[in-house]
C-alpha positions as CSV (number, residue, x, y, z in Angstrom):
1,M,18.7,-43.0,-13.0
2,L,19.4,-40.4,-15.7
3,E,15.9,-40.9,-17.1
4,S,14.3,-40.3,-13.7
5,Y,16.5,-37.2,-13.2
6,L,15.5,-35.7,-16.6
7,T,11.8,-36.5,-16.0
8,G,12.0,-34.6,-12.7
9,L,13.8,-31.7,-14.4
10,V,11.3,-31.4,-17.2
11,V,8.1,-31.9,-15.1
12,C,9.1,-29.4,-12.5
13,G,10.5,-27.0,-15.0
14,G,7.2,-27.0,-16.9
15,I,5.3,-26.2,-13.7
16,I,7.4,-23.5,-12.2
17,V,8.1,-21.6,-15.4
18,A,4.4,-20.7,-15.5
19,I,4.1,-17.1,-14.2
20,G,3.1,-17.0,-10.6
21,A,3.4,-14.9,-7.5
22,Q,6.8,-16.4,-6.6
23,N,8.2,-15.6,-10.0
24,A,6.8,-12.1,-10.1
25,Y,8.1,-11.3,-6.7
26,V,11.6,-12.7,-7.2
27,L,11.9,-10.9,-10.5
28,S,10.8,-7.6,-9.1
29,Q,13.3,-7.9,-6.2
30,A,16.1,-8.7,-8.7
31,I,15.3,-5.6,-10.8
32,R,15.3,-3.6,-7.6
33,Q,18.6,-5.4,-6.6
34,E,17.1,-5.7,-3.2
35,H,18.3,-8.9,-1.5
36,H,17.2,-10.7,-4.6
37,W,19.6,-13.7,-4.2
38,W,18.3,-14.3,-0.7
39,S,14.8,-14.2,-2.0
40,A,15.6,-16.6,-4.9
41,G,17.6,-18.9,-2.5
42,L,14.6,-19.1,-0.2
43,C,12.3,-20.1,-3.0
44,M,14.8,-22.8,-4.1
45,A,15.1,-24.2,-0.6
46,S,11.3,-24.2,-0.1
47,D,10.9,-26.2,-3.3
48,V,13.6,-28.7,-2.5
49,I,12.1,-29.3,1.0
50,L,8.5,-29.6,-0.4
51,F,9.5,-31.9,-3.2
52,T,11.3,-34.2,-0.7
53,L,8.4,-34.1,1.8
54,G,6.0,-34.9,-1.0
55,M,8.0,-38.0,-2.0
56,F,8.0,-39.2,1.6
57,G,4.2,-39.2,1.9
58,V,3.2,-35.8,3.3
59,S,0.8,-35.6,0.4
60,A,-1.4,-38.2,2.1
61,A,-1.6,-36.1,5.3
62,L,-2.4,-33.0,3.2
63,M,-5.3,-34.7,1.5
64,A,-6.7,-35.7,4.9
65,I,-7.1,-32.1,6.0
66,P,-8.5,-30.2,3.0
67,Q,-9.6,-27.4,5.4
68,A,-5.9,-26.4,5.8
69,L,-5.7,-25.8,2.0
70,E,-8.8,-23.6,2.1
71,L,-7.4,-21.5,5.0
72,L,-4.2,-21.0,3.1
73,R,-6.1,-20.1,0.0
74,W,-8.0,-17.2,1.5
75,L,-4.9,-16.0,3.4
76,G,-3.1,-16.1,0.1
77,V,-5.9,-14.1,-1.6
78,A,-5.7,-11.4,1.1
79,F,-1.8,-11.2,1.0
80,L,-1.6,-11.2,-2.8
81,G,-4.3,-8.5,-2.9
82,W,-2.2,-6.4,-0.5
83,L,0.9,-6.8,-2.6
84,A,-1.0,-5.9,-5.7
85,L,-2.4,-2.8,-4.1
86,Q,1.1,-1.7,-3.1
87,A,2.5,-2.2,-6.6
88,L,-0.4,-0.4,-8.3
89,V,-0.1,2.6,-5.9
90,R,3.6,2.8,-6.8
91,A,2.8,2.6,-10.5
92,S,0.2,5.4,-10.2
93,R,2.5,7.7,-8.1
94,G,5.8,6.8,-9.7
95,R,9.1,6.7,-7.9
96,A,10.8,9.9,-6.9
97,A,14.3,8.4,-6.8
98,L,15.5,5.3,-8.5
99,E,19.3,5.4,-8.1
100,A,20.6,2.6,-5.9
101,G,21.8,5.0,-3.3
102,E,18.5,6.9,-3.1
103,V,15.9,4.1,-3.1
104,T,14.6,3.2,0.3
105,R,15.7,-0.4,0.8
106,R,13.8,-2.9,2.8
107,S,15.6,-5.0,5.4
108,L,16.7,-8.5,4.6
109,K,14.3,-9.8,7.2
110,G,11.3,-8.0,5.5
111,V,12.2,-9.4,2.1
112,L,12.6,-12.9,3.4
113,F,9.3,-12.7,5.3
114,T,7.4,-11.5,2.2
115,T,9.1,-14.2,0.0
116,L,8.1,-16.9,2.5
117,A,4.5,-15.6,2.6
118,V,4.2,-15.5,-1.2
119,T,5.6,-19.0,-1.3
120,L,3.6,-20.7,1.5
121,L,0.2,-18.8,1.3
122,N,-0.6,-20.2,-2.1
123,P,-2.3,-23.6,-2.0
124,Q,-1.3,-24.3,-5.6
125,V,2.3,-24.6,-4.3
126,Y,1.3,-27.5,-2.2
127,L,-0.8,-29.1,-4.9
128,D,2.2,-29.0,-7.3
129,T,5.0,-29.9,-4.9
130,L,3.3,-32.3,-2.6
131,L,0.8,-33.9,-4.9
132,L,1.3,-33.5,-8.6
133,I,5.1,-33.8,-8.8
134,P,5.3,-36.7,-6.3
135,A,2.5,-38.5,-8.2
136,V,4.8,-38.4,-11.3
137,G,7.8,-39.3,-9.2
138,A,6.1,-42.4,-7.7
139,Q,6.1,-43.9,-11.2
140,Q,9.9,-43.4,-11.7
141,E,12.5,-46.1,-11.3
142,D,14.7,-43.9,-9.0
143,A,12.7,-41.5,-6.8
144,T,15.9,-39.9,-5.4
145,S,17.1,-39.0,-8.9
146,F,13.6,-37.6,-9.7
147,V,13.6,-35.3,-6.7
148,A,17.2,-34.2,-7.7
149,G,15.9,-33.3,-11.1
150,A,12.9,-31.4,-9.8
151,S,15.1,-29.6,-7.4
152,S,17.6,-28.7,-10.1
153,A,14.8,-27.2,-12.2
154,S,13.8,-24.9,-9.3
155,I,17.4,-23.9,-8.6
156,L,18.1,-23.1,-12.3
157,W,14.8,-21.2,-12.7
158,F,15.0,-19.0,-9.7
159,G,18.7,-18.5,-10.1
160,G,18.0,-17.4,-13.7
161,L,15.3,-14.9,-12.6
162,A,17.6,-13.4,-10.0
163,W,20.5,-13.0,-12.4
164,C,18.5,-11.8,-15.4
165,G,16.5,-9.3,-13.3
166,S,19.7,-7.9,-11.8
167,A,21.4,-7.7,-15.2
168,L,18.5,-5.7,-16.6
169,A,18.3,-3.3,-13.7
170,P,20.5,-0.6,-15.3
171,V,18.3,-0.7,-18.4
172,L,15.1,-0.5,-16.4
173,S,16.2,2.2,-14.0
174,R,14.2,5.0,-15.6
175,P,11.0,6.1,-13.7
176,T,8.7,5.3,-16.7
177,A,10.1,1.8,-16.8
178,W,9.6,1.3,-13.1
179,R,6.0,2.5,-13.4
180,V,5.4,-0.1,-16.1
181,I,7.0,-2.8,-14.1
182,D,5.0,-2.0,-11.0
183,G,1.8,-1.9,-13.0
184,V,2.5,-5.3,-14.6
185,I,3.4,-6.8,-11.2
186,G,0.3,-5.4,-9.6
187,L,-2.0,-6.7,-12.4
188,M,-0.3,-10.2,-12.2
189,M,-0.7,-10.3,-8.4
190,T,-4.4,-9.2,-8.8
191,A,-5.0,-11.9,-11.4
192,I,-3.5,-14.6,-9.3
193,A,-5.5,-13.5,-6.2
194,F,-8.7,-13.6,-8.3
195,Q,-7.8,-17.0,-9.7
196,L,-7.3,-18.4,-6.1
197,A,-10.6,-16.8,-5.0
198,I,-12.6,-18.2,-7.9
199,G,-11.1,-21.6,-7.2
200,G,-12.2,-21.4,-3.6
201,C,-15.7,-20.3,-4.5
202,N,-16.1,-23.1,-7.1
203,A,-14.7,-25.7,-4.5
204,G,-17.3,-24.4,-2.0
């Protein structure tokens, strides 16, 4: 039981720690202190649900309709490209006001929608949560403990991103720091979009 839990914790932890669109978005929201715990919580909940569905056989259905993954891939490319463009524009123009009371804050609904889109419009998320992780889990003695371990890794990681980003916000509140952050986020989103697009072209 403990071995299955630790296996889930390590396997999932190793996958989600790799920098991706979700991580970049949650971190940027945390640094902005803009509904970041809601954003992180939605990522946690999505992972837990997908891990559980994967262990209950949804992976077989996903494999039967590969066209769905391709559609999600190109939607993801377009959405990540749009996010990258926004971040790069902010980096080039700078931010006129960065104090908490002066920054134009987005609504909770807007943040949650973007978080959900970043999470669900990436086919790699489904390959990891519905195929790769369950494939390892199927070999474990206790599947429930494995899912609990994988879920714990997601909760710890996104909770850590939200907390660390928020804690660093006062240090990173200078306009120059924000321009660097936006530039890095924009480049990361661009790289992920290109990676998805290249994968789609190679698959075709």
